[in-house]
N, CA, C and O atoms as a GROMACS GRO file, in nm:
protein
  620
    1MET      N    1  15.132   6.253   6.402
    1MET     CA    2  15.166   6.360   6.320
    1MET      C    3  15.044   6.457   6.335
    1MET      O    4  15.024   6.525   6.234
    2CYS      N    5  14.952   6.480   6.449
    2CYS     CA    6  14.864   6.550   6.476
    2CYS      C    7  14.736   6.503   6.403
    2CYS      O    8  14.637   6.577   6.398
    3GLY      N    9  14.738   6.340   6.327
    3GLY     CA   10  14.631   6.325   6.267
    3GLY      C   11  14.618   6.349   6.104
    3GLY      O   12  14.524   6.313   6.033
    4PHE      N   13  14.756   6.430   6.060
    4PHE     CA   14  14.747   6.440   5.946
    4PHE      C   15  14.858   6.276   5.876
    4PHE      O   16  14.938   6.206   5.938
    5ARG      N   17  14.827   6.271   5.774
    5ARG     CA   18  14.934   6.182   5.691
    5ARG      C   19  15.036   6.178   5.724
    5ARG      O   20  15.043   6.300   5.742
    6GLY      N   21  15.148   6.138   5.756
    6GLY     CA   22  15.291   6.166   5.771
    6GLY      C   23  15.357   6.211   5.630
    6GLY      O   24  15.436   6.305   5.624
    7ARG      N   25  15.323   6.147   5.537
    7ARG     CA   26  15.377   6.151   5.348
    7ARG      C   27  15.367   6.274   5.363
    7ARG      O   28  15.462   6.349   5.388
    8ALA      N   29  15.214   6.317   5.345
    8ALA     CA   30  15.119   6.417   5.284
    8ALA      C   31  15.221   6.509   5.355
    8ALA      O   32  15.327   6.524   5.294
    9ALA      N   33  15.209   6.567   5.461
    9ALA     CA   34  15.250   6.646   5.535
    9ALA      C   35  15.442   6.730   5.518
    9ALA      O   36  15.484   6.844   5.500
   10ILE      N   37  15.510   6.580   5.539
   10ILE     CA   38  15.600   6.597   5.457
   10ILE      C   39  15.642   6.599   5.313
   10ILE      O   40  15.754   6.632   5.273
   11ALA      N   41  15.554   6.566   5.248
   11ALA     CA   42  15.601   6.608   5.048
   11ALA      C   43  15.567   6.737   5.057
   11ALA      O   44  15.649   6.816   5.011
   12ALA      N   45  15.448   6.789   5.112
   12ALA     CA   46  15.410   6.892   5.131
   12ALA      C   47  15.505   7.016   5.127
   12ALA      O   48  15.496   7.126   5.074
   13GLY      N   49  15.609   6.948   5.209
   13GLY     CA   50  15.733   7.090   5.250
   13GLY      C   51  15.660   7.212   5.325
   13GLY      O   52  15.679   7.328   5.287
   14ILE      N   53  15.588   7.186   5.419
   14ILE     CA   54  15.513   7.326   5.493
   14ILE      C   55  15.468   7.247   5.624
   14ILE      O   56  15.402   7.143   5.632
   15GLY      N   57  15.534   7.344   5.744
   15GLY     CA   58  15.506   7.294   5.895
   15GLY      C   59  15.324   7.278   5.912
   15GLY      O   60  15.224   7.329   5.863
   16LEU      N   61  15.363   7.157   6.027
   16LEU     CA   62  15.215   7.147   6.040
   16LEU      C   63  15.131   7.226   6.101
   16LEU      O   64  15.009   7.215   6.090
   17ALA      N   65  15.220   7.358   6.206
   17ALA     CA   66  15.140   7.479   6.241
   17ALA      C   67  15.039   7.558   6.100
   17ALA      O   68  14.932   7.618   6.106
   18ILE      N   69  15.122   7.528   5.990
   18ILE     CA   70  15.030   7.548   5.894
   18ILE      C   71  14.924   7.491   5.828
   18ILE      O   72  14.818   7.547   5.800
   19VAL      N   73  14.960   7.359   5.799
   19VAL     CA   74  14.887   7.252   5.750
   19VAL      C   75  14.762   7.246   5.855
   19VAL      O   76  14.651   7.260   5.803
   20SER      N   77  14.766   7.231   5.984
   20SER     CA   78  14.681   7.217   6.081
   20SER      C   79  14.575   7.348   6.084
   20SER      O   80  14.460   7.325   6.119
   21PHE      N   81  14.613   7.487   6.048
   21PHE     CA   82  14.491   7.491   6.024
   21PHE      C   83  14.432   7.536   5.886
   21PHE      O   84  14.359   7.632   5.864
   22CYS      N   85  14.474   7.454   5.810
   22CYS     CA   86  14.369   7.463   5.645
   22CYS      C   87  14.286   7.390   5.648
   22CYS      O   88  14.324   7.275   5.627
   23PRO      N   89  14.132   7.410   5.673
   23PRO     CA   90  14.033   7.320   5.672
   23PRO      C   91  14.046   7.216   5.566
   23PRO      O   92  14.120   7.217   5.467
   24GLY      N   93  13.964   7.132   5.603
   24GLY     CA   94  14.023   6.986   5.484
   24GLY      C   95  14.148   6.909   5.432
   24GLY      O   96  14.176   6.838   5.336
   25LEU      N   97  14.211   6.958   5.541
   25LEU     CA   98  14.377   6.909   5.510
   25LEU      C   99  14.397   6.779   5.595
   25LEU      O  100  14.496   6.708   5.580
   26ARG      N  101  14.310   6.756   5.673
   26ARG     CA  102  14.355   6.643   5.812
   26ARG      C  103  14.284   6.516   5.695
   26ARG      O  104  14.193   6.519   5.612
   27ALA      N  105  14.384   6.408   5.745
   27ALA     CA  106  14.405   6.286   5.643
   27ALA      C  107  14.243   6.203   5.651
   27ALA      O  108  14.206   6.119   5.569
   28GLU      N  109  14.169   6.248   5.761
   28GLU     CA  110  14.051   6.142   5.752
   28GLU      C  111  13.902   6.236   5.662
   28GLU      O  112  13.785   6.206   5.637
   29GLU      N  113  14.000   6.368   5.638
   29GLU     CA  114  13.901   6.450   5.498
   29GLU      C  115  13.948   6.435   5.365
   29GLU      O  116  13.886   6.465   5.262
   30THR      N  117  14.063   6.387   5.373
   30THR     CA  118  14.110   6.353   5.217
   30THR      C  119  14.074   6.256   5.162
   30THR      O  120  14.007   6.174   5.224
   31GLN      N  121  14.103   6.241   5.046
   31GLN     CA  122  14.060   6.136   4.962
   31GLN      C  123  14.215   6.045   4.927
   31GLN      O  124  14.327   6.095   4.936
   32THR      N  125  14.176   5.867   4.875
   32THR     CA  126  14.265   5.855   4.834
   32THR      C  127  14.318   5.877   4.765
   32THR      O  128  14.440   5.868   4.778
   33THR      N  129  14.255   5.923   4.634
   33THR     CA  130  14.286   5.940   4.504
   33THR      C  131  14.248   6.064   4.459
   33THR      O  132  14.143   6.097   4.515
   34CYS      N  133  14.290   6.150   4.379
   34CYS     CA  134  14.258   6.284   4.344
   34CYS      C  135  14.298   6.289   4.206
   34CYS      O  136  14.390   6.222   4.160
   35SER      N  137  14.230   6.367   4.143
   35SER     CA  138  14.214   6.403   3.966
   35SER      C  139  14.235   6.538   3.943
   35SER      O  140  14.232   6.637   4.016
   36LYS      N  141  14.262   6.516   3.798
   36LYS     CA  142  14.246   6.656   3.771
   36LYS      C  143  14.220   6.775   3.774
   36LYS      O  144  14.273   6.886   3.763
   37GLU      N  145  14.087   6.709   3.798
   37GLU     CA  146  13.952   6.841   3.837
   37GLU      C  147  14.013   6.876   3.944
   37GLU      O  148  14.054   6.993   3.946
   38ASP      N  149  14.034   6.808   4.040
   38ASP     CA  150  14.088   6.846   4.184
   38ASP      C  151  14.178   6.971   4.193
   38ASP      O  152  14.146   7.072   4.255
   39PHE      N  153  14.317   6.953   4.112
   39PHE     CA  154  14.377   7.032   4.031
   39PHE      C  155  14.352   7.206   4.046
   39PHE      O  156  14.376   7.308   4.110
   40GLU      N  157  14.269   7.133   3.905
   40GLU     CA  158  14.166   7.310   3.863
   40GLU      C  159  14.093   7.344   3.929
   40GLU      O  160  14.074   7.465   3.918
   41SER      N  161  14.016   7.281   4.023
   41SER     CA  162  13.932   7.363   4.126
   41SER      C  163  13.972   7.418   4.194
   41SER      O  164  13.936   7.536   4.200
   42VAL      N  165  14.077   7.364   4.294
   42VAL     CA  166  14.182   7.450   4.399
   42VAL      C  167  14.212   7.608   4.343
   42VAL      O  168  14.168   7.708   4.399
   43VAL      N  169  14.291   7.608   4.230
   43VAL     CA  170  14.320   7.698   4.142
   43VAL      C  171  14.229   7.810   4.118
   43VAL      O  172  14.257   7.930   4.121
   44GLU      N  173  14.114   7.752   4.093
   44GLU     CA  174  14.000   7.835   4.015
   44GLU      C  175  13.904   7.880   4.176
   44GLU      O  176  13.830   7.977   4.186
   45ALA      N  177  13.931   7.784   4.282
   45ALA     CA  178  13.878   7.875   4.418
   45ALA      C  179  13.970   7.975   4.488
   45ALA      O  180  13.927   8.058   4.567
   46ALA      N  181  14.116   7.961   4.452
   46ALA     CA  182  14.208   8.036   4.489
   46ALA      C  183  14.160   8.212   4.438
   46ALA      O  184  14.153   8.316   4.503
   47SER      N  185  14.137   8.183   4.307
   47SER     CA  186  14.121   8.313   4.249
   47SER      C  187  13.960   8.362   4.271
   47SER      O  188  13.930   8.482   4.264
   48GLY      N  189  13.881   8.278   4.292
   48GLY     CA  190  13.759   8.322   4.354
   48GLY      C  191  13.779   8.409   4.478
   48GLY      O  192  13.756   8.529   4.492
   49SER      N  193  13.828   8.321   4.566
   49SER     CA  194  13.853   8.387   4.672
   49SER      C  195  13.916   8.548   4.673
   49SER      O  196  13.854   8.640   4.726
   50LEU      N  197  14.041   8.566   4.612
   50LEU     CA  198  14.077   8.636   4.606
   50LEU      C  199  13.996   8.756   4.549
   50LEU      O  200  13.990   8.868   4.600
   51ARG      N  201  13.934   8.715   4.435
   51ARG     CA  202  13.864   8.824   4.386
   51ARG      C  203  13.749   8.880   4.474
   51ARG      O  204  13.726   9.001   4.476
   52ASP      N  205  13.663   8.770   4.562
   52ASP     CA  206  13.605   8.852   4.657
   52ASP      C  207  13.649   8.921   4.762
   52ASP      O  208  13.593   9.014   4.821
   53LEU      N  209  13.744   8.875   4.780
   53LEU     CA  210  13.824   8.958   4.889
   53LEU      C  211  13.861   9.097   4.877
   53LEU      O  212  13.852   9.179   4.969
   54ASN      N  213  13.909   9.123   4.745
   54ASN     CA  214  13.901   9.275   4.677
   54ASN      C  215  13.782   9.324   4.639
   54ASN      O  216  13.750   9.443   4.638
   55ASN      N  217  13.699   9.205   4.599
   55ASN     CA  218  13.575   9.329   4.593
   55ASN      C  219  13.486   9.360   4.697
   55ASN      O  220  13.394   9.441   4.678
   56GLN      N  221  13.507   9.289   4.834
   56GLN     CA  222  13.457   9.334   4.967
   56GLN      C  223  13.535   9.446   4.965
   56GLN      O  224  13.468   9.549   4.958
   57ASN      N  225  13.692   9.466   4.971
   57ASN     CA  226  13.774   9.524   5.068
   57ASN      C  227  13.784   9.666   4.968
   57ASN      O  228  13.801   9.764   5.041
   58ARG      N  229  13.781   9.688   4.875
   58ARG     CA  230  13.836   9.754   4.744
   58ARG      C  231  13.787   9.888   4.799
   58ARG      O  232  13.852   9.976   4.856
   59PRO      N  233  13.611   9.880   4.757
   59PRO     CA  234  13.525   9.994   4.760
   59PRO      C  235  13.550  10.064   4.901
   59PRO      O  236  13.576  10.184   4.904
   60VAL      N  237  13.542   9.998   5.005
   60VAL     CA  238  13.530  10.059   5.172
   60VAL      C  239  13.629  10.140   5.140
   60VAL      O  240  13.620  10.262   5.130
   61PHE      N  241  13.743  10.063   5.120
   61PHE     CA  242  13.874  10.143   5.166
   61PHE      C  243  13.927  10.299   5.036
   61PHE      O  244  13.997  10.401   5.045
   62GLN      N  245  13.851  10.238   4.940
   62GLN     CA  246  13.833  10.385   4.830
   62GLN      C  247  13.735  10.461   4.915
   62GLN      O  248  13.785  10.568   4.950
   63GLU      N  249  13.633  10.446   4.954
   63GLU     CA  250  13.556  10.568   5.048
   63GLU      C  251  13.647  10.608   5.128
   63GLU      O  252  13.689  10.722   5.109
   64LYS      N  253  13.697  10.542   5.223
   64LYS     CA  254  13.789  10.606   5.342
   64LYS      C  255  13.878  10.675   5.330
   64LYS      O  256  13.899  10.780   5.392
   65LEU      N  257  13.962  10.611   5.222
   65LEU     CA  258  14.030  10.772   5.134
   65LEU      C  259  14.001  10.865   5.107
   65LEU      O  260  14.054  10.969   5.147
   66ARG      N  261  13.867  10.852   4.998
   66ARG     CA  262  13.810  10.997   4.977
   66ARG      C  263  13.741  11.064   5.099
   66ARG      O  264  13.677  11.165   5.069
   67GLU      N  265  13.740  11.033   5.216
   67GLU     CA  266  13.674  11.068   5.356
   67GLU      C  267  13.834  11.158   5.387
   67GLU      O  268  13.840  11.280   5.408
   68LEU      N  269  13.918  11.090   5.384
   68LEU     CA  270  14.057  11.148   5.426
   68LEU      C  271  14.111  11.277   5.348
   68LEU      O  272  14.163  11.382   5.388
   69LYS      N  273  14.086  11.239   5.251
   69LYS     CA  274  14.080  11.385   5.133
   69LYS      C  275  13.996  11.520   5.194
   69LYS      O  276  14.016  11.636   5.231
   70GLU      N  277  13.906  11.439   5.179
   70GLU     CA  278  13.810  11.585   5.234
   70GLU      C  279  13.864  11.646   5.390
   70GLU      O  280  13.877  11.767   5.412
   71LYS      N  281  13.887  11.553   5.477
   71LYS     CA  282  13.895  11.562   5.587
   71LYS      C  283  14.006  11.671   5.602
   71LYS      O  284  14.000  11.768   5.678
   72ARG      N  285  14.106  11.640   5.520
   72ARG     CA  286  14.214  11.716   5.513
   72ARG      C  287  14.246  11.825   5.388
   72ARG      O  288  14.348  11.890   5.363
   73HIS      N  289  14.112  11.818   5.319
   73HIS     CA  290  14.118  11.919   5.219
   73HIS      C  291  14.194  11.946   5.128
   73HIS      O  292  14.233  12.055   5.088
   74TRP      N  293  14.224  11.811   5.084
   74TRP     CA  294  14.405  11.812   4.936
   74TRP      C  295  14.322  11.793   4.813
   74TRP      O  296  14.223  11.737   4.766
   75SER      N  297  14.380  11.840   4.800
   75SER     CA  298  14.393  11.879   4.603
   75SER      C  299  14.431  11.749   4.531
   75SER      O  300  14.521  11.677   4.574
   76HIS      N  301  14.359  11.721   4.423
   76HIS     CA  302  14.369  11.584   4.366
   76HIS      C  303  14.534  11.541   4.347
   76HIS      O  304  14.574  11.425   4.360
   77ASP      N  305  14.597  11.627   4.323
   77ASP     CA  306  14.743  11.605   4.319
   77ASP      C  307  14.809  11.538   4.485
   77ASP      O  308  14.860  11.433   4.525
   78GLU      N  309  14.772  11.667   4.538
   78GLU     CA  310  14.809  11.630   4.738
   78GLU      C  311  14.750  11.525   4.703
   78GLU      O  312  14.832  11.442   4.664
   79PHE      N  313  14.582  11.467   4.695
   79PHE     CA  314  14.568  11.334   4.723
   79PHE      C  315  14.630  11.212   4.700
   79PHE      O  316  14.634  11.123   4.785
   80ILE      N  317  14.691  11.200   4.561
   80ILE     CA  318  14.723  11.115   4.448
   80ILE      C  319  14.855  11.078   4.569
   80ILE      O  320  14.866  10.969   4.625
   81ALA      N  321  14.927  11.174   4.584
   81ALA     CA  322  15.097  11.202   4.699
   81ALA      C  323  15.085  11.143   4.818
   81ALA      O  324  15.160  11.053   4.855
   82GLN      N  325  14.955  11.207   4.909
   82GLN     CA  326  14.928  11.162   5.030
   82GLN      C  327  14.881  11.032   5.037
   82GLN      O  328  14.919  10.963   5.131
   83ALA      N  329  14.805  10.984   4.954
   83ALA     CA  330  14.716  10.840   4.944
   83ALA      C  331  14.828  10.694   4.966
   83ALA      O  332  14.820  10.598   5.043
   84LYS      N  333  14.928  10.730   4.861
   84LYS     CA  334  15.034  10.653   4.836
   84LYS      C  335  15.101  10.583   4.987
   84LYS      O  336  15.131  10.464   4.993
   85PRO      N  337  15.110  10.635   5.051
   85PRO     CA  338  15.192  10.547   5.188
   85PRO      C  339  15.057  10.408   5.242
   85PRO      O  340  15.080  10.290   5.267
   86PHE      N  341  14.941  10.471   5.244
   86PHE     CA  342  14.815  10.374   5.247
   86PHE      C  343  14.803  10.252   5.214
   86PHE      O  344  14.745  10.159   5.270
   87VAL      N  345  14.890  10.262   5.070
   87VAL     CA  346  14.847  10.134   4.958
   87VAL      C  347  14.987  10.066   4.911
   87VAL      O  348  15.010   9.964   4.845
   88LYS      N  349  15.074  10.165   4.973
   88LYS     CA  350  15.206  10.103   4.954
   88LYS      C  351  15.331  10.162   5.041
   88LYS      O  352  15.352  10.282   5.055
   89ASP      N  353  15.406  10.062   5.095
   89ASP     CA  354  15.493  10.098   5.150
   89ASP      C  355  15.585   9.988   5.241
   89ASP      O  356  15.536   9.885   5.194
   90ASP      N  357  15.670   9.946   5.324
   90ASP     CA  358  15.779   9.792   5.300
   90ASP      C  359  15.667   9.724   5.360
   90ASP      O  360  15.654   9.602   5.350
   91LYS      N  361  15.603   9.782   5.409
   91LYS     CA  362  15.502   9.616   5.477
   91LYS      C  363  15.421   9.590   5.358
   91LYS      O  364  15.404   9.469   5.343
   92THR      N  365  15.372   9.653   5.280
   92THR     CA  366  15.259   9.602   5.194
   92THR      C  367  15.354   9.536   5.133
   92THR      O  368  15.320   9.419   5.112
   93ALA      N  369  15.470   9.565   5.092
   93ALA     CA  370  15.568   9.535   4.952
   93ALA      C  371  15.612   9.372   4.989
   93ALA      O  372  15.641   9.286   4.905
   94VAL      N  373  15.608   9.358   5.122
   94VAL     CA  374  15.658   9.215   5.185
   94VAL      C  375  15.532   9.113   5.183
   94VAL      O  376  15.537   8.990   5.181
   95TYR      N  377  15.416   9.200   5.184
   95TYR     CA  378  15.301   9.116   5.135
   95TYR      C  379  15.253   9.070   4.994
   95TYR      O  380  15.199   8.966   4.956
   96ASP      N  381  15.292   9.189   4.926
   96ASP     CA  382  15.283   9.162   4.774
   96ASP      C  383  15.401   9.045   4.728
   96ASP      O  384  15.384   8.939   4.668
   97GLN      N  385  15.527   9.108   4.782
   97GLN     CA  386  15.632   8.956   4.740
   97GLN      C  387  15.596   8.825   4.766
   97GLN      O  388  15.613   8.730   4.690
   98LYS      N  389  15.537   8.821   4.896
   98LYS     CA  390  15.477   8.674   4.950
   98LYS      C  391  15.347   8.590   4.844
   98LYS      O  392  15.329   8.473   4.809
   99ALA      N  393  15.272   8.722   4.820
   99ALA     CA  394  15.182   8.679   4.769
   99ALA      C  395  15.196   8.651   4.606
   99ALA      O  396  15.122   8.581   4.537
  100ASP      N  397  15.320   8.731   4.564
  100ASP     CA  398  15.358   8.734   4.465
  100ASP      C  399  15.425   8.556   4.439
  100ASP      O  400  15.387   8.507   4.332
  101GLU      N  401  15.490   8.488   4.502
  101GLU     CA  402  15.618   8.389   4.534
  101GLU      C  403  15.458   8.284   4.555
  101GLU      O  404  15.452   8.195   4.471
  102LEU      N  405  15.360   8.289   4.637
  102LEU     CA  406  15.208   8.178   4.653
  102LEU      C  407  15.118   8.173   4.531
  102LEU      O  408  15.039   8.085   4.500
  103LEU      N  409  15.148   8.293   4.464
  103LEU     CA  410  15.081   8.278   4.340
  103LEU      C  411  15.140   8.221   4.206
  103LEU      O  412  15.078   8.191   4.105
  104SER      N  413  15.282   8.212   4.232
  104SER     CA  414  15.349   8.148   4.130
  104SER      C  415  15.375   7.993   4.160
  104SER      O  416  15.424   7.923   4.071
  105ALA      N  417  15.339   7.936   4.295
  105ALA     CA  418  15.371   7.811   4.317
  105ALA      C  419  15.197   7.736   4.291
  105ALA      O  420  15.157   7.627   4.252
  106ILE      N  421  15.129   7.872   4.341
  106ILE     CA  422  15.023   7.784   4.326
  106ILE      C  423  14.996   7.711   4.166
  106ILE      O  424  14.970   7.595   4.137
  107ALA      N  425  15.019   7.850   4.067
  107ALA     CA  426  15.010   7.819   3.916
  107ALA      C  427  15.078   7.678   3.920
  107ALA      O  428  15.040   7.560   3.919
  108SER      N  429  15.179   7.737   3.924
  108SER     CA  430  15.266   7.575   3.890
  108SER      C  431  15.237   7.420   3.994
  108SER      O  432  15.246   7.307   3.947
  109MET      N  433  15.214   7.441   4.096
  109MET     CA  434  15.148   7.289   4.112
  109MET      C  435  15.056   7.277   4.051
  109MET      O  436  15.046   7.164   4.004
  110GLY      N  437  14.950   7.365   4.017
  110GLY     CA  438  14.822   7.312   3.997
  110GLY      C  439  14.786   7.296   3.864
  110GLY      O  440  14.674   7.258   3.830
  111GLN      N  441  14.884   7.326   3.781
  111GLN     CA  442  14.928   7.292   3.633
  111GLN      C  443  15.041   7.180   3.628
  111GLN      O  444  15.063   7.119   3.523
  112GLU      N  445  15.094   7.160   3.717
  112GLU     CA  446  15.189   7.037   3.738
  112GLU      C  447  15.086   6.888   3.756
  112GLU      O  448  15.074   6.787   3.687
  113GLY      N  449  15.015   6.941   3.896
  113GLY     CA  450  14.905   6.835   3.895
  113GLY      C  451  14.789   6.801   3.838
  113GLY      O  452  14.719   6.712   3.888
  114ALA      N  453  14.755   6.866   3.728
  114ALA     CA  454  14.667   6.872   3.625
  114ALA      C  455  14.721   6.805   3.486
  114ALA      O  456  14.646   6.768   3.395
  115ALA      N  457  14.858   6.798   3.484
  115ALA     CA  458  14.929   6.734   3.358
  115ALA      C  459  14.932   6.613   3.432
  115ALA      O  460  14.850   6.535   3.384
  116ALA      N  461  14.984   6.571   3.516
  116ALA     CA  462  15.033   6.426   3.599
  116ALA      C  463  14.937   6.352   3.525
  116ALA      O  464  14.819   6.381   3.504
  117ALA      N  465  15.010   6.242   3.484
  117ALA     CA  466  14.953   6.126   3.458
  117ALA      C  467  14.819   6.033   3.567
  117ALA      O  468  14.709   5.982   3.547
  118ALA      N  469  14.903   6.051   3.675
  118ALA     CA  470  14.851   6.000   3.799
  118ALA      C  471  14.879   6.098   3.919
  118ALA      O  472  14.980   6.086   3.989
  119PRO      N  473  14.763   6.215   3.940
  119PRO     CA  474  14.791   6.272   4.004
  119PRO      C  475  14.837   6.266   4.143
  119PRO      O  476  14.779   6.175   4.203
  120ASP      N  477  14.918   6.328   4.214
  120ASP     CA  478  14.983   6.339   4.343
  120ASP      C  479  14.910   6.409   4.437
  120ASP      O  480  14.897   6.531   4.447
  121CYS      N  481  14.858   6.310   4.512
  121CYS     CA  482  14.724   6.360   4.652
  121CYS      C  483  14.823   6.464   4.716
  121CYS      O  484  14.791   6.583   4.715
  122ALA      N  485  14.942   6.423   4.770
  122ALA     CA  486  15.027   6.523   4.862
  122ALA      C  487  15.054   6.662   4.808
  122ALA      O  488  15.057   6.767   4.873
  123LEU      N  489  15.074   6.645   4.675
  123LEU     CA  490  15.081   6.762   4.603
  123LEU      C  491  14.917   6.850   4.608
  123LEU      O  492  14.916   6.971   4.631
  124LEU      N  493  14.849   6.811   4.595
  124LEU     CA  494  14.729   6.872   4.625
  124LEU      C  495  14.644   6.939   4.738
  124LEU      O  496  14.556   7.025   4.749
  125LEU      N  497  14.737   6.827   4.841
  125LEU     CA  498  14.727   6.914   5.014
  125LEU      C  499  14.775   7.042   4.985
  125LEU      O  500  14.704   7.141   5.001
  126GLU      N  501  14.930   7.052   4.929
  126GLU     CA  502  15.027   7.142   4.937
  126GLU      C  503  14.971   7.264   4.879
  126GLU      O  504  14.988   7.384   4.900
  127LEU      N  505  14.890   7.185   4.791
  127LEU     CA  506  14.808   7.355   4.661
  127LEU      C  507  14.699   7.402   4.754
  127LEU      O  508  14.668   7.521   4.760
  128ARG      N  509  14.632   7.295   4.837
  128ARG     CA  510  14.533   7.360   4.922
  128ARG      C  511  14.603   7.482   5.034
  128ARG      O  512  14.566   7.595   5.066
  129ALA      N  513  14.671   7.431   5.057
  129ALA     CA  514  14.756   7.478   5.221
  129ALA      C  515  14.789   7.591   5.195
  129ALA      O  516  14.785   7.676   5.284
  130ARG      N  517  14.850   7.637   5.011
  130ARG     CA  518  14.971   7.816   4.977
  130ARG      C  519  14.793   7.848   4.931
  130ARG      O  520  14.760   7.966   4.945
  131MET      N  521  14.717   7.780   4.894
  131MET     CA  522  14.572   7.894   4.855
  131MET      C  523  14.559   7.943   4.980
  131MET      O  524  14.539   8.064   4.993
  132LYS      N  525  14.567   7.860   5.090
  132LYS     CA  526  14.498   7.905   5.196
  132LYS      C  527  14.621   8.028   5.270
  132LYS      O  528  14.597   8.119   5.348
  133MET      N  529  14.729   7.994   5.220
  133MET     CA  530  14.849   8.092   5.311
  133MET      C  531  14.810   8.220   5.199
  133MET      O  532  14.822   8.336   5.237
  134LEU      N  533  14.763   8.187   5.061
  134LEU     CA  534  14.771   8.319   4.961
  134LEU      C  535  14.651   8.405   5.029
  134LEU      O  536  14.659   8.527   5.045
  135VAL      N  537  14.543   8.330   5.066
  135VAL     CA  538  14.419   8.419   5.095
  135VAL      C  539  14.464   8.479   5.233
  135VAL      O  540  14.456   8.602   5.233
  136ASP      N  541  14.511   8.420   5.355
  136ASP     CA  542  14.554   8.491   5.492
  136ASP      C  543  14.624   8.592   5.457
  136ASP      O  544  14.605   8.701   5.511
  137THR      N  545  14.728   8.573   5.349
  137THR     CA  546  14.818   8.686   5.318
  137THR      C  547  14.749   8.837   5.239
  137THR      O  548  14.773   8.954   5.270
  138GLN      N  549  14.692   8.805   5.170
  138GLN     CA  550  14.604   8.923   5.099
  138GLN      C  551  14.507   9.011   5.252
  138GLN      O  552  14.516   9.130   5.283
  139SER      N  553  14.420   8.903   5.322
  139SER     CA  554  14.363   8.980   5.402
  139SER      C  555  14.448   9.027   5.528
  139SER      O  556  14.378   9.095   5.604
  140ALA      N  557  14.539   9.015   5.558
  140ALA     CA  558  14.653   9.036   5.586
  140ALA      C  559  14.674   9.200   5.568
  140ALA      O  560  14.677   9.292   5.649
  141LYS      N  561  14.680   9.197   5.492
  141LYS     CA  562  14.756   9.309   5.396
  141LYS      C  563  14.627   9.389   5.412
  141LYS      O  564  14.639   9.478   5.496
  142TRP      N  565  14.497   9.379   5.349
  142TRP     CA  566  14.410   9.444   5.328
  142TRP      C  567  14.371   9.532   5.512
  142TRP      O  568  14.371   9.652   5.537
  143SER      N  569  14.343   9.412   5.606
  143SER     CA  570  14.378   9.442   5.750
  143SER      C  571  14.481   9.584   5.782
  143SER      O  572  14.441   9.694   5.822
  144TYR      N  573  14.620   9.544   5.753
  144TYR     CA  574  14.748   9.641   5.801
  144TYR      C  575  14.665   9.770   5.729
  144TYR      O  576  14.623   9.860   5.802
  145MET      N  577  14.644   9.775   5.587
  145MET     CA  578  14.607   9.920   5.538
  145MET      C  579  14.520   9.955   5.556
  145MET      O  580  14.513  10.059   5.489
  146PHE      N  581  14.385   9.933   5.635
  146PHE     CA  582  14.298   9.935   5.713
  146PHE      C  583  14.338  10.030   5.829
  146PHE      O  584  14.325  10.149   5.858
  147GLU      N  585  14.397   9.909   5.883
  147GLU     CA  586  14.452  10.031   6.068
  147GLU      C  587  14.510  10.173   6.044
  147GLU      O  588  14.498  10.282   6.101
  148LYS      N  589  14.590  10.119   5.914
  148LYS     CA  590  14.680  10.274   5.910
  148LYS      C  591  14.574  10.348   5.877
  148LYS      O  592  14.556  10.450   5.944
  149LEU      N  593  14.496  10.322   5.787
  149LEU     CA  594  14.420  10.431   5.714
  149LEU      C  595  14.292  10.497   5.831
  149LEU      O  596  14.250  10.613   5.843
  150ASP      N  597  14.255  10.371   5.905
  150ASP     CA  598  14.133  10.436   6.039
  150ASP      C  599  14.222  10.531   6.135
  150ASP      O  600  14.165  10.634   6.171
  151ALA      N  601  14.374  10.506   6.187
  151ALA     CA  602  14.422  10.522   6.264
  151ALA      C  603  14.441  10.710   6.185
  151ALA      O  604  14.437  10.809   6.258
  152GLU      N  605  14.454  10.716   6.080
  152GLU     CA  606  14.497  10.842   5.999
  152GLU      C  607  14.344  10.915   6.024
  152GLU      O  608  14.337  11.013   6.098
  153LEU      N  609  14.249  10.874   5.971
  153LEU     CA  610  14.087  10.930   6.006
  153LEU      C  611  14.052  10.969   6.142
  153LEU      O  612  13.976  11.063   6.160
  154GLU      N  613  14.112  10.892   6.255
  154GLU     CA  614  14.086  10.928   6.382
  154GLU      C  615  14.154  11.042   6.442
  154GLU      O  616  14.125  11.088   6.553
  155LYS      N  617  14.256  11.092   6.353
  155LYS     CA  618  14.362  11.191   6.399
  155LYS      C  619  14.270  11.338   6.374
  155LYS      O  620  14.320  11.447   6.399
   0.00000   0.00000   0.00000
C-alpha cells in the first residue's frame, strides 16, 4: 500500500491518493504510540494554519477589492452589492460546505482522540489528513476568489 500501514489507511477511511499527499503520514514516519497531546496539537495546528492563511490573504484581497471599487467608481452601496459575487457564489459555497464538514470532523476526532483511554494512532493519521484537506480547501477557495478578482481588474 505504497509504504503506508494498511490498517491505518483503511481505518482512516480515506483514499491512498489523499493520504500519499499528506506530509508525515508515511508509516516509517509515524509513531507506534500516540498521546492525547498529539491529538490536541493537530487541532491547534489546523487552527493556526487557517489563521495564518486568512491573515496572509485577507488584506491583499481587500486591497484588490478597493482597487476595483476605485476603477469602477462605485459608491459604497454599489461596492457592497458588486463585490459580493467575488466572495460568495455557488463555487465558494461548495468550498465553505466542505470546510464546515472537515472542521466538524476535525473537532470531533480531536475530542475523541484526546478523550480515549488508549489513543488510536490510525485516528490520528485520519485527523492529520483531514487537517491537510481543510487547509488545501481554504487555499483553493482563496485562489479561486483571487482569480475572479484579478480577471475583473484586468478588464
